[in-house]
ChimeraX commands (.cxc) that place a marker at each C-alpha (Angstrom):
marker #1 position 9.68,-5.11,-24.14 radius 0.5
marker #1 position 13.14,-3.70,-24.86 radius 0.5
marker #1 position 14.69,-0.79,-22.98 radius 0.5
marker #1 position 15.54,2.44,-24.77 radius 0.5
marker #1 position 18.91,4.10,-24.29 radius 0.5
marker #1 position 17.33,6.72,-22.04 radius 0.5
marker #1 position 15.70,3.99,-19.94 radius 0.5
marker #1 position 18.98,2.08,-19.63 radius 0.5
marker #1 position 20.57,5.23,-18.25 radius 0.5
marker #1 position 17.62,6.19,-16.02 radius 0.5
marker #1 position 17.35,2.73,-14.45 radius 0.5
marker #1 position 21.05,1.87,-14.55 radius 0.5
marker #1 position 21.31,1.51,-10.77 radius 0.5
marker #1 position 18.57,-1.13,-10.95 radius 0.5
marker #1 position 19.98,-2.86,-13.97 radius 0.5
marker #1 position 23.43,-3.39,-12.44 radius 0.5
marker #1 position 21.85,-5.24,-9.54 radius 0.5
marker #1 position 22.28,-8.96,-10.14 radius 0.5
marker #1 position 18.82,-9.66,-8.71 radius 0.5
marker #1 position 17.16,-7.15,-11.08 radius 0.5
marker #1 position 19.05,-6.72,-14.35 radius 0.5
marker #1 position 17.49,-5.67,-17.62 radius 0.5
marker #1 position 14.80,-8.34,-17.43 radius 0.5
marker #1 position 13.77,-7.27,-13.95 radius 0.5
marker #1 position 13.51,-3.64,-15.03 radius 0.5
marker #1 position 11.40,-4.69,-17.98 radius 0.5
marker #1 position 9.10,-6.48,-15.53 radius 0.5
marker #1 position 8.86,-3.28,-13.47 radius 0.5
marker #1 position 7.99,-1.25,-16.57 radius 0.5
marker #1 position 5.30,-3.80,-17.46 radius 0.5
marker #1 position 3.95,-3.91,-13.90 radius 0.5
marker #1 position 0.64,-2.55,-12.67 radius 0.5
marker #1 position 0.33,-1.48,-9.04 radius 0.5
marker #1 position -2.69,0.04,-7.29 radius 0.5
marker #1 position -2.09,2.33,-4.31 radius 0.5
marker #1 position -5.15,2.74,-2.11 radius 0.5
marker #1 position -4.71,5.98,-0.21 radius 0.5
marker #1 position -2.74,9.06,-1.29 radius 0.5
marker #1 position -1.79,10.04,2.25 radius 0.5
marker #1 position 1.09,9.36,4.63 radius 0.5
marker #1 position 1.83,5.85,3.35 radius 0.5
marker #1 position 0.70,6.34,-0.22 radius 0.5
marker #1 position 2.95,9.37,-0.72 radius 0.5
marker #1 position 6.35,7.63,-0.42 radius 0.5
marker #1 position 4.99,4.51,-2.11 radius 0.5
marker #1 position 3.82,6.53,-5.10 radius 0.5
marker #1 position 7.06,8.48,-5.46 radius 0.5
marker #1 position 9.33,5.43,-5.20 radius 0.5
marker #1 position 7.23,3.29,-7.57 radius 0.5
marker #1 position 7.06,6.12,-10.10 radius 0.5
marker #1 position 10.81,6.72,-9.83 radius 0.5
marker #1 position 11.43,2.99,-10.25 radius 0.5
marker #1 position 9.45,2.95,-13.48 radius 0.5
marker #1 position 6.39,0.89,-12.59 radius 0.5
marker #1 position 4.54,1.15,-15.89 radius 0.5
marker #1 position 0.99,1.63,-14.62 radius 0.5
marker #1 position 0.20,3.02,-11.19 radius 0.5
marker #1 position -3.37,3.49,-10.03 radius 0.5
marker #1 position -4.02,5.74,-7.05 radius 0.5
marker #1 position -7.25,5.79,-5.06 radius 0.5
marker #1 position -8.43,8.56,-2.73 radius 0.5
marker #1 position -11.59,10.60,-2.29 radius 0.5
marker #1 position -10.10,13.39,-0.17 radius 0.5
marker #1 position -8.59,16.81,-0.79 radius 0.5
marker #1 position -5.31,18.16,0.54 radius 0.5
marker #1 position -5.52,20.09,3.81 radius 0.5
marker #1 position -2.89,21.80,5.90 radius 0.5
marker #1 position -2.59,18.99,8.47 radius 0.5
marker #1 position -1.58,16.57,5.69 radius 0.5
marker #1 position 1.62,18.38,4.79 radius 0.5
marker #1 position 3.50,17.27,7.92 radius 0.5
marker #1 position 3.86,13.75,6.49 radius 0.5
marker #1 position 2.15,13.44,3.08 radius 0.5
marker #1 position 5.22,14.45,1.13 radius 0.5
marker #1 position 3.71,14.10,-2.35 radius 0.5
marker #1 position 1.50,17.13,-1.66 radius 0.5
marker #1 position 2.84,20.69,-1.52 radius 0.5
marker #1 position 1.49,23.89,0.05 radius 0.5
marker #1 position 0.23,25.03,-3.34 radius 0.5
marker #1 position -1.97,21.91,-3.47 radius 0.5
marker #1 position -4.18,22.90,-0.51 radius 0.5
marker #1 position -7.80,22.25,-1.41 radius 0.5
marker #1 position -6.87,20.16,-4.44 radius 0.5
marker #1 position -7.92,16.55,-4.98 radius 0.5
marker #1 position -5.20,14.30,-3.60 radius 0.5
marker #1 position -5.19,11.97,-6.59 radius 0.5
marker #1 position -4.58,14.86,-8.99 radius 0.5
marker #1 position -1.86,16.33,-6.78 radius 0.5
marker #1 position -0.15,12.93,-6.59 radius 0.5
marker #1 position -0.45,12.30,-10.32 radius 0.5
marker #1 position 1.28,15.60,-11.10 radius 0.5
marker #1 position 4.33,14.77,-8.97 radius 0.5
marker #1 position 4.56,11.18,-10.21 radius 0.5
marker #1 position 4.49,12.18,-13.85 radius 0.5
marker #1 position 7.00,14.95,-13.17 radius 0.5
marker #1 position 9.55,12.54,-11.73 radius 0.5
marker #1 position 9.10,9.95,-14.50 radius 0.5
marker #1 position 7.35,10.37,-17.87 radius 0.5
marker #1 position 7.57,6.58,-18.42 radius 0.5
marker #1 position 4.80,6.06,-15.87 radius 0.5
marker #1 position 1.09,5.97,-16.65 radius 0.5
marker #1 position -0.86,7.20,-13.63 radius 0.5
marker #1 position -4.55,6.34,-13.37 radius 0.5
marker #1 position -6.55,8.31,-10.81 radius 0.5
marker #1 position -9.56,6.89,-8.99 radius 0.5
marker #1 position -11.22,9.66,-7.01 radius 0.5
marker #1 position -13.80,7.67,-5.12 radius 0.5
marker #1 position -14.83,6.24,-1.77 radius 0.5
marker #1 position -13.83,2.59,-1.69 radius 0.5
marker #1 position -16.70,0.20,-0.95 radius 0.5
marker #1 position -17.86,-3.36,-1.46 radius 0.5
marker #1 position -19.65,-2.19,-4.60 radius 0.5
marker #1 position -16.54,-1.03,-6.47 radius 0.5
marker #1 position -13.40,-2.63,-5.03 radius 0.5
marker #1 position -13.42,-5.89,-7.00 radius 0.5
marker #1 position -13.77,-4.06,-10.30 radius 0.5
marker #1 position -11.07,-1.63,-9.21 radius 0.5
marker #1 position -8.39,-4.18,-8.32 radius 0.5
marker #1 position -8.96,-6.67,-11.12 radius 0.5
marker #1 position -6.49,-5.20,-13.64 radius 0.5
marker #1 position -3.60,-4.67,-11.21 radius 0.5
marker #1 position -0.77,-7.06,-10.35 radius 0.5
marker #1 position -0.18,-5.85,-6.79 radius 0.5
marker #1 position -2.22,-3.79,-4.32 radius 0.5
marker #1 position -0.86,-1.39,-1.67 radius 0.5
marker #1 position -3.01,-0.72,1.40 radius 0.5
marker #1 position -2.09,2.81,2.41 radius 0.5
marker #1 position -5.32,3.55,4.29 radius 0.5
marker #1 position -5.79,4.76,7.83 radius 0.5
marker #1 position -9.01,3.09,8.99 radius 0.5
marker #1 position -9.95,-0.47,9.86 radius 0.5
marker #1 position -13.15,-0.87,7.80 radius 0.5
marker #1 position -11.26,-0.21,4.56 radius 0.5
marker #1 position -8.32,-2.39,5.62 radius 0.5
marker #1 position -10.63,-5.35,6.14 radius 0.5
marker #1 position -12.39,-4.57,2.86 radius 0.5
marker #1 position -9.07,-4.56,0.97 radius 0.5
marker #1 position -7.99,-7.79,2.62 radius 0.5
marker #1 position -11.22,-9.62,1.90 radius 0.5
marker #1 position -11.44,-8.43,-1.71 radius 0.5
marker #1 position -7.81,-9.35,-2.44 radius 0.5
marker #1 position -8.21,-12.80,-0.89 radius 0.5
marker #1 position -11.41,-13.45,-2.84 radius 0.5
marker #1 position -9.91,-12.20,-6.11 radius 0.5
marker #1 position -6.51,-13.85,-5.47 radius 0.5
marker #1 position -4.61,-10.57,-5.55 radius 0.5
marker #1 position -1.32,-10.03,-3.67 radius 0.5
marker #1 position -1.21,-6.97,-1.45 radius 0.5
marker #1 position 0.89,-5.14,1.12 radius 0.5
marker #1 position -0.75,-4.16,4.41 radius 0.5
marker #1 position 0.53,-1.12,6.25 radius 0.5
marker #1 position -0.50,0.57,9.49 radius 0.5
marker #1 position 1.01,3.46,11.46 radius 0.5
marker #1 position 0.20,5.26,14.71 radius 0.5
marker #1 position 2.23,7.63,16.90 radius 0.5
marker #1 position 5.79,6.22,16.56 radius 0.5
marker #1 position 4.91,2.68,15.47 radius 0.5
marker #1 position 4.42,0.94,12.16 radius 0.5
marker #1 position 3.53,-2.56,11.00 radius 0.5
marker #1 position 3.37,-4.30,7.65 radius 0.5
marker #1 position 3.10,-7.69,5.99 radius 0.5
marker #1 position 2.56,-8.97,2.46 radius 0.5
marker #1 position -0.20,-11.35,1.43 radius 0.5
marker #1 position 0.11,-13.74,-1.48 radius 0.5
marker #1 position -2.73,-16.02,-2.61 radius 0.5
marker #1 position -2.80,-19.11,-0.41 radius 0.5
marker #1 position -0.78,-17.46,2.36 radius 0.5
marker #1 position -1.89,-15.88,5.65 radius 0.5
marker #1 position -4.13,-12.81,5.42 radius 0.5
marker #1 position -5.04,-9.89,7.68 radius 0.5
marker #1 position -7.93,-11.81,9.26 radius 0.5
marker #1 position -5.59,-14.60,10.27 radius 0.5
marker #1 position -4.16,-12.04,12.70 radius 0.5
marker #1 position -7.21,-9.87,13.40 radius 0.5
marker #1 position -10.58,-11.56,13.01 radius 0.5
marker #1 position -12.65,-8.37,12.80 radius 0.5
marker #1 position -12.34,-4.59,13.22 radius 0.5
marker #1 position -11.77,-3.37,16.79 radius 0.5
marker #1 position -14.72,-2.01,18.80 radius 0.5
marker #1 position -15.27,1.66,19.50 radius 0.5
marker #1 position -12.63,3.30,21.73 radius 0.5
marker #1 position -10.18,0.42,21.24 radius 0.5
marker #1 position -7.79,2.12,18.80 radius 0.5
marker #1 position -7.56,5.84,17.95 radius 0.5
marker #1 position -6.78,7.18,14.48 radius 0.5
marker #1 position -3.70,9.19,13.54 radius 0.5
marker #1 position -5.78,12.37,13.60 radius 0.5
marker #1 position -6.71,11.61,17.21 radius 0.5
marker #1 position -3.49,10.14,18.61 radius 0.5
marker #1 position -0.88,11.74,16.34 radius 0.5
marker #1 position 1.82,10.39,14.08 radius 0.5
marker #1 position 5.50,11.25,13.66 radius 0.5
marker #1 position 5.69,12.23,10.00 radius 0.5
marker #1 position 8.85,10.28,9.21 radius 0.5
marker #1 position 7.21,7.04,10.43 radius 0.5
marker #1 position 4.90,7.18,7.41 radius 0.5
marker #1 position 7.94,7.44,5.17 radius 0.5
marker #1 position 9.69,4.55,6.91 radius 0.5
marker #1 position 6.77,2.19,6.45 radius 0.5
marker #1 position 5.70,3.40,3.01 radius 0.5
marker #1 position 9.21,2.81,1.71 radius 0.5
marker #1 position 9.08,-0.78,2.94 radius 0.5
marker #1 position 5.76,-1.28,1.15 radius 0.5
marker #1 position 7.24,0.13,-2.07 radius 0.5
marker #1 position 10.18,-2.26,-1.77 radius 0.5
marker #1 position 7.79,-5.20,-1.36 radius 0.5
marker #1 position 5.92,-4.22,-4.53 radius 0.5
marker #1 position 9.16,-3.94,-6.53 radius 0.5
marker #1 position 10.47,-7.25,-5.19 radius 0.5
marker #1 position 7.19,-8.87,-6.22 radius 0.5
marker #1 position 7.39,-7.48,-9.77 radius 0.5
marker #1 position 11.03,-8.49,-10.16 radius 0.5
marker #1 position 10.66,-11.83,-8.39 radius 0.5
marker #1 position 13.63,-11.20,-6.11 radius 0.5
marker #1 position 14.28,-11.80,-2.43 radius 0.5
marker #1 position 11.84,-12.85,0.28 radius 0.5
marker #1 position 8.55,-11.07,0.73 radius 0.5
marker #1 position 6.95,-10.41,4.11 radius 0.5
marker #1 position 4.54,-13.30,3.70 radius 0.5
marker #1 position 3.42,-15.04,6.90 radius 0.5
marker #1 position 5.52,-12.45,8.72 radius 0.5
marker #1 position 4.43,-9.26,10.50 radius 0.5
marker #1 position 7.19,-6.65,10.58 radius 0.5
marker #1 position 6.74,-3.98,13.24 radius 0.5
marker #1 position 8.94,-1.17,14.48 radius 0.5
marker #1 position 9.08,1.58,17.08 radius 0.5
marker #1 position 10.77,4.74,15.83 radius 0.5
marker #1 position 11.37,5.98,19.38 radius 0.5
marker #1 position 13.75,3.12,20.12 radius 0.5
marker #1 position 14.45,2.00,16.54 radius 0.5
marker #1 position 13.57,-1.54,17.53 radius 0.5
marker #1 position 12.33,-3.79,14.72 radius 0.5
marker #1 position 10.54,-7.08,15.31 radius 0.5
marker #1 position 9.52,-9.79,12.86 radius 0.5
marker #1 position 6.69,-12.04,14.01 radius 0.5
marker #1 position 6.02,-15.23,12.06 radius 0.5
marker #1 position 2.44,-16.42,11.75 radius 0.5
marker #1 position 0.61,-19.01,9.69 radius 0.5
marker #1 position -2.53,-19.12,7.62 radius 0.5
marker #1 position -5.36,-19.93,9.99 radius 0.5
marker #1 position -7.30,-22.87,8.59 radius 0.5
marker #1 position -10.31,-21.48,10.47 radius 0.5
marker #1 position -9.89,-17.96,9.06 radius 0.5
marker #1 position -13.32,-16.64,8.03 radius 0.5
marker #1 position -11.95,-15.47,4.66 radius 0.5
marker #1 position -8.90,-17.51,3.60 radius 0.5
marker #1 position -9.54,-20.62,5.73 radius 0.5
marker #1 position -10.51,-24.08,4.55 radius 0.5
marker #1 position -14.20,-23.36,4.97 radius 0.5
marker #1 position -14.62,-19.57,4.78 radius 0.5
marker #1 position -17.71,-18.15,6.47 radius 0.5
marker #1 position -17.38,-14.73,4.82 radius 0.5
marker #1 position -18.33,-15.10,1.19 radius 0.5
marker #1 position -19.29,-11.53,0.37 radius 0.5
marker #1 position -17.68,-8.20,1.10 radius 0.5
marker #1 position -18.68,-6.23,4.18 radius 0.5
marker #1 position -18.81,-2.45,4.57 radius 0.5
marker #1 position -18.02,-1.98,8.25 radius 0.5
marker #1 position -18.73,1.30,9.98 radius 0.5
marker #1 position -15.77,3.29,11.27 radius 0.5
marker #1 position -15.72,3.02,15.08 radius 0.5
marker #1 position -14.56,6.44,16.24 radius 0.5
marker #1 position -12.40,6.51,19.34 radius 0.5
marker #1 position -13.18,9.26,21.84 radius 0.5
marker #1 position -9.91,10.08,23.63 radius 0.5
marker link #1:1,2 radius 0.2
marker link #1:2,3 radius 0.2
marker link #1:3,4 radius 0.2
marker link #1:4,5 radius 0.2
marker link #1:5,6 radius 0.2
marker link #1:6,7 radius 0.2
marker link #1:7,8 radius 0.2
marker link #1:8,9 radius 0.2
marker link #1:9,10 radius 0.2
marker link #1:10,11 radius 0.2
marker link #1:11,12 radius 0.2
marker link #1:12,13 radius 0.2
marker link #1:13,14 radius 0.2
marker link #1:14,15 radius 0.2
marker link #1:15,16 radius 0.2
marker link #1:16,17 radius 0.2
marker link #1:17,18 radius 0.2
marker link #1:18,19 radius 0.2
marker link #1:19,20 radius 0.2
marker link #1:20,21 radius 0.2
marker link #1:21,22 radius 0.2
marker link #1:22,23 radius 0.2
marker link #1:23,24 radius 0.2
marker link #1:24,25 radius 0.2
marker link #1:25,26 radius 0.2
marker link #1:26,27 radius 0.2
marker link #1:27,28 radius 0.2
marker link #1:28,29 radius 0.2
marker link #1:29,30 radius 0.2
marker link #1:30,31 radius 0.2
marker link #1:31,32 radius 0.2
marker link #1:32,33 radius 0.2
marker link #1:33,34 radius 0.2
marker link #1:34,35 radius 0.2
marker link #1:35,36 radius 0.2
marker link #1:36,37 radius 0.2
marker link #1:37,38 radius 0.2
marker link #1:38,39 radius 0.2
marker link #1:39,40 radius 0.2
marker link #1:40,41 radius 0.2
marker link #1:41,42 radius 0.2
marker link #1:42,43 radius 0.2
marker link #1:43,44 radius 0.2
marker link #1:44,45 radius 0.2
marker link #1:45,46 radius 0.2
marker link #1:46,47 radius 0.2
marker link #1:47,48 radius 0.2
marker link #1:48,49 radius 0.2
marker link #1:49,50 radius 0.2
marker link #1:50,51 radius 0.2
marker link #1:51,52 radius 0.2
marker link #1:52,53 radius 0.2
marker link #1:53,54 radius 0.2
marker link #1:54,55 radius 0.2
marker link #1:55,56 radius 0.2
marker link #1:56,57 radius 0.2
marker link #1:57,58 radius 0.2
marker link #1:58,59 radius 0.2
marker link #1:59,60 radius 0.2
marker link #1:60,61 radius 0.2
marker link #1:61,62 radius 0.2
marker link #1:62,63 radius 0.2
marker link #1:63,64 radius 0.2
marker link #1:64,65 radius 0.2
marker link #1:65,66 radius 0.2
marker link #1:66,67 radius 0.2
marker link #1:67,68 radius 0.2
marker link #1:68,69 radius 0.2
marker link #1:69,70 radius 0.2
marker link #1:70,71 radius 0.2
marker link #1:71,72 radius 0.2
marker link #1:72,73 radius 0.2
marker link #1:73,74 radius 0.2
marker link #1:74,75 radius 0.2
marker link #1:75,76 radius 0.2
marker link #1:76,77 radius 0.2
marker link #1:77,78 radius 0.2
marker link #1:78,79 radius 0.2
marker link #1:79,80 radius 0.2
marker link #1:80,81 radius 0.2
marker link #1:81,82 radius 0.2
marker link #1:82,83 radius 0.2
marker link #1:83,84 radius 0.2
marker link #1:84,85 radius 0.2
marker link #1:85,86 radius 0.2
marker link #1:86,87 radius 0.2
marker link #1:87,88 radius 0.2
marker link #1:88,89 radius 0.2
marker link #1:89,90 radius 0.2
marker link #1:90,91 radius 0.2
marker link #1:91,92 radius 0.2
marker link #1:92,93 radius 0.2
marker link #1:93,94 radius 0.2
marker link #1:94,95 radius 0.2
marker link #1:95,96 radius 0.2
marker link #1:96,97 radius 0.2
marker link #1:97,98 radius 0.2
marker link #1:98,99 radius 0.2
marker link #1:99,100 radius 0.2
marker link #1:100,101 radius 0.2
marker link #1:101,102 radius 0.2
marker link #1:102,103 radius 0.2
marker link #1:103,104 radius 0.2
marker link #1:104,105 radius 0.2
marker link #1:105,106 radius 0.2
marker link #1:106,107 radius 0.2
marker link #1:107,108 radius 0.2
marker link #1:108,109 radius 0.2
marker link #1:109,110 radius 0.2
marker link #1:110,111 radius 0.2
marker link #1:111,112 radius 0.2
marker link #1:112,113 radius 0.2
marker link #1:113,114 radius 0.2
marker link #1:114,115 radius 0.2
marker link #1:115,116 radius 0.2
marker link #1:116,117 radius 0.2
marker link #1:117,118 radius 0.2
marker link #1:118,119 radius 0.2
marker link #1:119,120 radius 0.2
marker link #1:120,121 radius 0.2
marker link #1:121,122 radius 0.2
marker link #1:122,123 radius 0.2
marker link #1:123,124 radius 0.2
marker link #1:124,125 radius 0.2
marker link #1:125,126 radius 0.2
marker link #1:126,127 radius 0.2
marker link #1:127,128 radius 0.2
marker link #1:128,129 radius 0.2
marker link #1:129,130 radius 0.2
marker link #1:130,131 radius 0.2
marker link #1:131,132 radius 0.2
marker link #1:132,133 radius 0.2
marker link #1:133,134 radius 0.2
marker link #1:134,135 radius 0.2
marker link #1:135,136 radius 0.2
marker link #1:136,137 radius 0.2
marker link #1:137,138 radius 0.2
marker link #1:138,139 radius 0.2
marker link #1:139,140 radius 0.2
marker link #1:140,141 radius 0.2
marker link #1:141,142 radius 0.2
marker link #1:142,143 radius 0.2
marker link #1:143,144 radius 0.2
marker link #1:144,145 radius 0.2
marker link #1:145,146 radius 0.2
marker link #1:146,147 radius 0.2
marker link #1:147,148 radius 0.2
marker link #1:148,149 radius 0.2
marker link #1:149,150 radius 0.2
marker link #1:150,151 radius 0.2
marker link #1:151,152 radius 0.2
marker link #1:152,153 radius 0.2
marker link #1:153,154 radius 0.2
marker link #1:154,155 radius 0.2
marker link #1:155,156 radius 0.2
marker link #1:156,157 radius 0.2
marker link #1:157,158 radius 0.2
marker link #1:158,159 radius 0.2
marker link #1:159,160 radius 0.2
marker link #1:160,161 radius 0.2
marker link #1:161,162 radius 0.2
marker link #1:162,163 radius 0.2
marker link #1:163,164 radius 0.2
marker link #1:164,165 radius 0.2
marker link #1:165,166 radius 0.2
marker link #1:166,167 radius 0.2
marker link #1:167,168 radius 0.2
marker link #1:168,169 radius 0.2
marker link #1:169,170 radius 0.2
marker link #1:170,171 radius 0.2
marker link #1:171,172 radius 0.2
marker link #1:172,173 radius 0.2
marker link #1:173,174 radius 0.2
marker link #1:174,175 radius 0.2
marker link #1:175,176 radius 0.2
marker link #1:176,177 radius 0.2
marker link #1:177,178 radius 0.2
marker link #1:178,179 radius 0.2
marker link #1:179,180 radius 0.2
marker link #1:180,181 radius 0.2
marker link #1:181,182 radius 0.2
marker link #1:182,183 radius 0.2
marker link #1:183,184 radius 0.2
marker link #1:184,185 radius 0.2
marker link #1:185,186 radius 0.2
marker link #1:186,187 radius 0.2
marker link #1:187,188 radius 0.2
marker link #1:188,189 radius 0.2
marker link #1:189,190 radius 0.2
marker link #1:190,191 radius 0.2
marker link #1:191,192 radius 0.2
marker link #1:192,193 radius 0.2
marker link #1:193,194 radius 0.2
marker link #1:194,195 radius 0.2
marker link #1:195,196 radius 0.2
marker link #1:196,197 radius 0.2
marker link #1:197,198 radius 0.2
marker link #1:198,199 radius 0.2
marker link #1:199,200 radius 0.2
marker link #1:200,201 radius 0.2
marker link #1:201,202 radius 0.2
marker link #1:202,203 radius 0.2
marker link #1:203,204 radius 0.2
marker link #1:204,205 radius 0.2
marker link #1:205,206 radius 0.2
marker link #1:206,207 radius 0.2
marker link #1:207,208 radius 0.2
marker link #1:208,209 radius 0.2
marker link #1:209,210 radius 0.2
marker link #1:210,211 radius 0.2
marker link #1:211,212 radius 0.2
marker link #1:212,213 radius 0.2
marker link #1:213,214 radius 0.2
marker link #1:214,215 radius 0.2
marker link #1:215,216 radius 0.2
marker link #1:216,217 radius 0.2
marker link #1:217,218 radius 0.2
marker link #1:218,219 radius 0.2
marker link #1:219,220 radius 0.2
marker link #1:220,221 radius 0.2
marker link #1:221,222 radius 0.2
marker link #1:222,223 radius 0.2
marker link #1:223,224 radius 0.2
marker link #1:224,225 radius 0.2
marker link #1:225,226 radius 0.2
marker link #1:226,227 radius 0.2
marker link #1:227,228 radius 0.2
marker link #1:228,229 radius 0.2
marker link #1:229,230 radius 0.2
marker link #1:230,231 radius 0.2
marker link #1:231,232 radius 0.2
marker link #1:232,233 radius 0.2
marker link #1:233,234 radius 0.2
marker link #1:234,235 radius 0.2
marker link #1:235,236 radius 0.2
marker link #1:236,237 radius 0.2
marker link #1:237,238 radius 0.2
marker link #1:238,239 radius 0.2
marker link #1:239,240 radius 0.2
marker link #1:240,241 radius 0.2
marker link #1:241,242 radius 0.2
marker link #1:242,243 radius 0.2
marker link #1:243,244 radius 0.2
marker link #1:244,245 radius 0.2
marker link #1:245,246 radius 0.2
marker link #1:246,247 radius 0.2
marker link #1:247,248 radius 0.2
marker link #1:248,249 radius 0.2
marker link #1:249,250 radius 0.2
marker link #1:250,251 radius 0.2
marker link #1:251,252 radius 0.2
marker link #1:252,253 radius 0.2
marker link #1:253,254 radius 0.2
marker link #1:254,255 radius 0.2
marker link #1:255,256 radius 0.2
marker link #1:256,257 radius 0.2
marker link #1:257,258 radius 0.2
marker link #1:258,259 radius 0.2
marker link #1:259,260 radius 0.2
marker link #1:260,261 radius 0.2
marker link #1:261,262 radius 0.2
marker link #1:262,263 radius 0.2
marker link #1:263,264 radius 0.2
marker link #1:264,265 radius 0.2
view
């Protein structure tokens, strides 16, 4: 792939970075990233990856835009109320960068479709807001040897890490989804809108670093922050050899569709 004159100008601030350069931008343009969730996390991820020139971006969501989304899901506008989120997101992504091919997947993610969905992508972004799907994404990516970025937000807090094949996974930290009433959702407990942007931007940076091959990814490292105090913490952890999915003798060999345990506050 060779860059056109327009692309050299558009991506000039990338190209002058020693760690990126023309070759790195070419890698970005050839990259394929799947964003699962077109909500609070998926919105900034989608906009930054599209602006950066990621050549193929898939976006997965089954929902439609409602008024409560607009406080944080910045890819959707008031005029999009009632519209499918994936179509709303696609419109904005293509508007900011015609270089990008956006593939929409308007569906409910399940064990029956996730492996087929992720197979053609280089990097997966978990921008979901419920534990059953987070565990499903983790397990499918581990089984299919796909790198992915985990992200979770609630109230004023956020956490993220990046999984690469052979490195620690989500189940190394959390063996199974929490029981009912253990953890509320954002719709129950609330979320400061900007927190979604803070974490989603980190996830987008991880995807770009992966495509370029620059810097250190958040592998074997859980990054968490509290926006109230602006305290950031990085917790190192290792692959658990007894992990039921990525361990030496995995006990989970097929994907599981967990039920969402609703928390009654």
